N, C-alpha and C positions, 0 to 999 in steps of 0.2 A: 372476604373472599380469599381463598388459599391459592397460591400460585405454585406450580410445579417447579422443582429444582432442576428439572431437565431443560437445558438451554435450547432455545429455538434458533436454528441455524439455517441460513440462506446461502446457497451456492450460486454464484453468478459466473457464467462463461462469457467473457467479453469477446464476441465474435465480430469480425469485420468483413466487409464485402469480399476482400481478397484473402481471407483466412485470419488466423489469430496473430495479432500484433504483440510481440513480446517486448520486454524491457530491453533497452540498448545492450546488445550482447557484449560489446567492447568494454563496457563499464567494469566487468568482473576482473579484467586484467589491468585496469588502470590503478595507479597509486592512490592511496587514501591520504588526503590533505586535511589537517584539522587546525583551526585557530581557536584560541580561548584566552581567558585572563590568567589561568594557572594550569599547571600540569604536574601530575605525579606519575612517574614511569618506573615500572618494575621489570628490569631486563631478564631476570631469572625466570619469571613467570610469563613474560611477554604480555604484560597488561599495562594499560595507560588509563588514567582518570583525568579528564579535562573538566574544568569548572569555569563558569562565568562566560555568558554570551558565546556558547560553543557553535562553531560553523564547520561542518564537514562537507567536503566535496570529493567525489570519486567518479571521474568521467562526467557524465551528465547528471549524476546523482547529487542532490543537495539536501542536507539535514541540518536543522537548527534546534537548539535547546539550551537549557541552563546547565546541565551536567551530562557527560557522556563517558561511559565505561567501555573501553575497547580492548579486546584480546585477540591473539592470533595463535592458531594451533600449529602442531608440528608440520602439517602439510601446507601451511601458508594461508589457510582460510581465515578470513577476518570476521569478527562478530562485534556488534555495537549495541549498547543499551542507552537510550537517550531519555532523559526526564526533563520535564518543563518546570518553569517557576510555578510556585503555588498559585492556583487559580487560572493558569494559562495552559496552552497546549504547544507541544513541540511540532515542528514542521518538516515535511518530506516532499521532495519533487524529483521526478526522473523522466527522461525522454523514453519513448517506446520506438522500437524498430517498425517502420511502415514501408509498404511497397513504393518503388520509385514512382514519382509523379503525384503521390498522395500527400496531403498536408501533414505537417509534424503533429505528433500527439504527445501529450504529457499526462502523467499521473501525479496528483497532488494529494497529500494526506496530512491530517492533524490529529493529535491525541495527547493525553497527558504523559504517556510512555510510548516510545517507538523502539522496536527491537529489529536490528538488521542481522540476518543470518547469511553470511557469504557462502557457506558450504551448501545450504539448501537453496540459495538464491531466492530468499523470501523476506518479506517485511511484515511485522506484526504491529498493529496499532491497538493500544489498550486504554480504555476509559475515555468517554466522550469522543469516540473515534469517528472520523469522517474521511472518505476517499472520493476524489473527483477525477473525472477524465476530461481533458481538454483536447479539442481538435483545432489546431491553430490557437487562437485566443478565445474561442467559443467553448463555454461549458456544455458538455453533452450529457454526462452521467454523474450522479451523486449518490453515494451510499453512506448511511449513518448507522451506528450500532455501538455496542459496548466494546466488542473486540472484532477487529478486521484483520484477517490474514491474507496477504497478497502474495501469491506464488508467481515470481517473475518468470520462471521457466515454462509455465503453462498458461499464464495470464488468467488464472482462476482465483476468485475471491471466496473466502469463507467468512461469513458475518454472523456474529452472535449478538442478539439483542440484549442479553443479560436479564437479570431478574428486576422487576419493579421495586423501587425503594420508597417506603411510605414517607410522605412529606418532602420528597426530593425529586428534582427534575433531571438529575444526573443520568439516570437510566430508566427509561419507560418500559423496558422489557420487550421492545418491539424493534425490528429492523425496518428502516425506511429507505426506499430507493426511488430515484427519479431517473428514468431511462429514456433516452432519445432514440426513436426509430432510425435505422440506417437507410440510406438511399431514398429519402423522402421527396427529393426533387424530381417529380415525374415529368416536368417540362423539359428536361434535358434530352436533346436528341441523340446525344452520344452516351446515354446511360447504359451500362452493361445489363445484360439479361439477368433475371433473378437466378441466384445460386442456391444450391442445395447442400447443407441445410439452410434454412432462411437466415438472413443476416441479423434478425432481431435477437436480443439477448435470450439465453436459455436459462430458465429458473427451475430449480428443483429443491426439495427439502431433504435435510439429513438430520439425524438425531444427535450427532456428536460433532464437535468442532474439529477433532483430529489433532494429531501431533506431527503432521508432516513437515513442520517448520523447525522441528527440534533435532 
């Protein structure tokens, strides 16, 4: 069987009962703190290479991996490329802004390579990628694919399943999503009236992954 080289892309709008919950807005202005076993810093080019059990924190954002390349442009925007140890995946976690009175929400992701783009306010997960949304401590949504692009500014995901590889389970060529319906507790007497559009996730197809994160 021949498979098309055209990637299958799934776009997921993460809609909440009170609108779209974005990543913690204050994180962009917080300092970036990094710990590692070793560091190579180039002041002229404003680049840093951290190696060995790297841990990055920036406000509520947390990223862990084996190696991290960080650069900063003339406008102060920060960019990071994180790679995992062989056979493992790097880790990402960030709190999302939620309306007052609503439980805290977090996005967690894993992949062999994680790229953070401070200018576009986006995170890209590459190879064996998975992204999860937690409400409090409860797992609500989980998306897996070969490449996942998470746009913090719009809370929209672009997921590419990748091409199937013969004899390998690394990429099945399919996007998989487990999505929990919103406002499922119909027994609540204080439950708000249904909103328009409906609060369930909106799915649509696109033929390209796009370059909005570059």
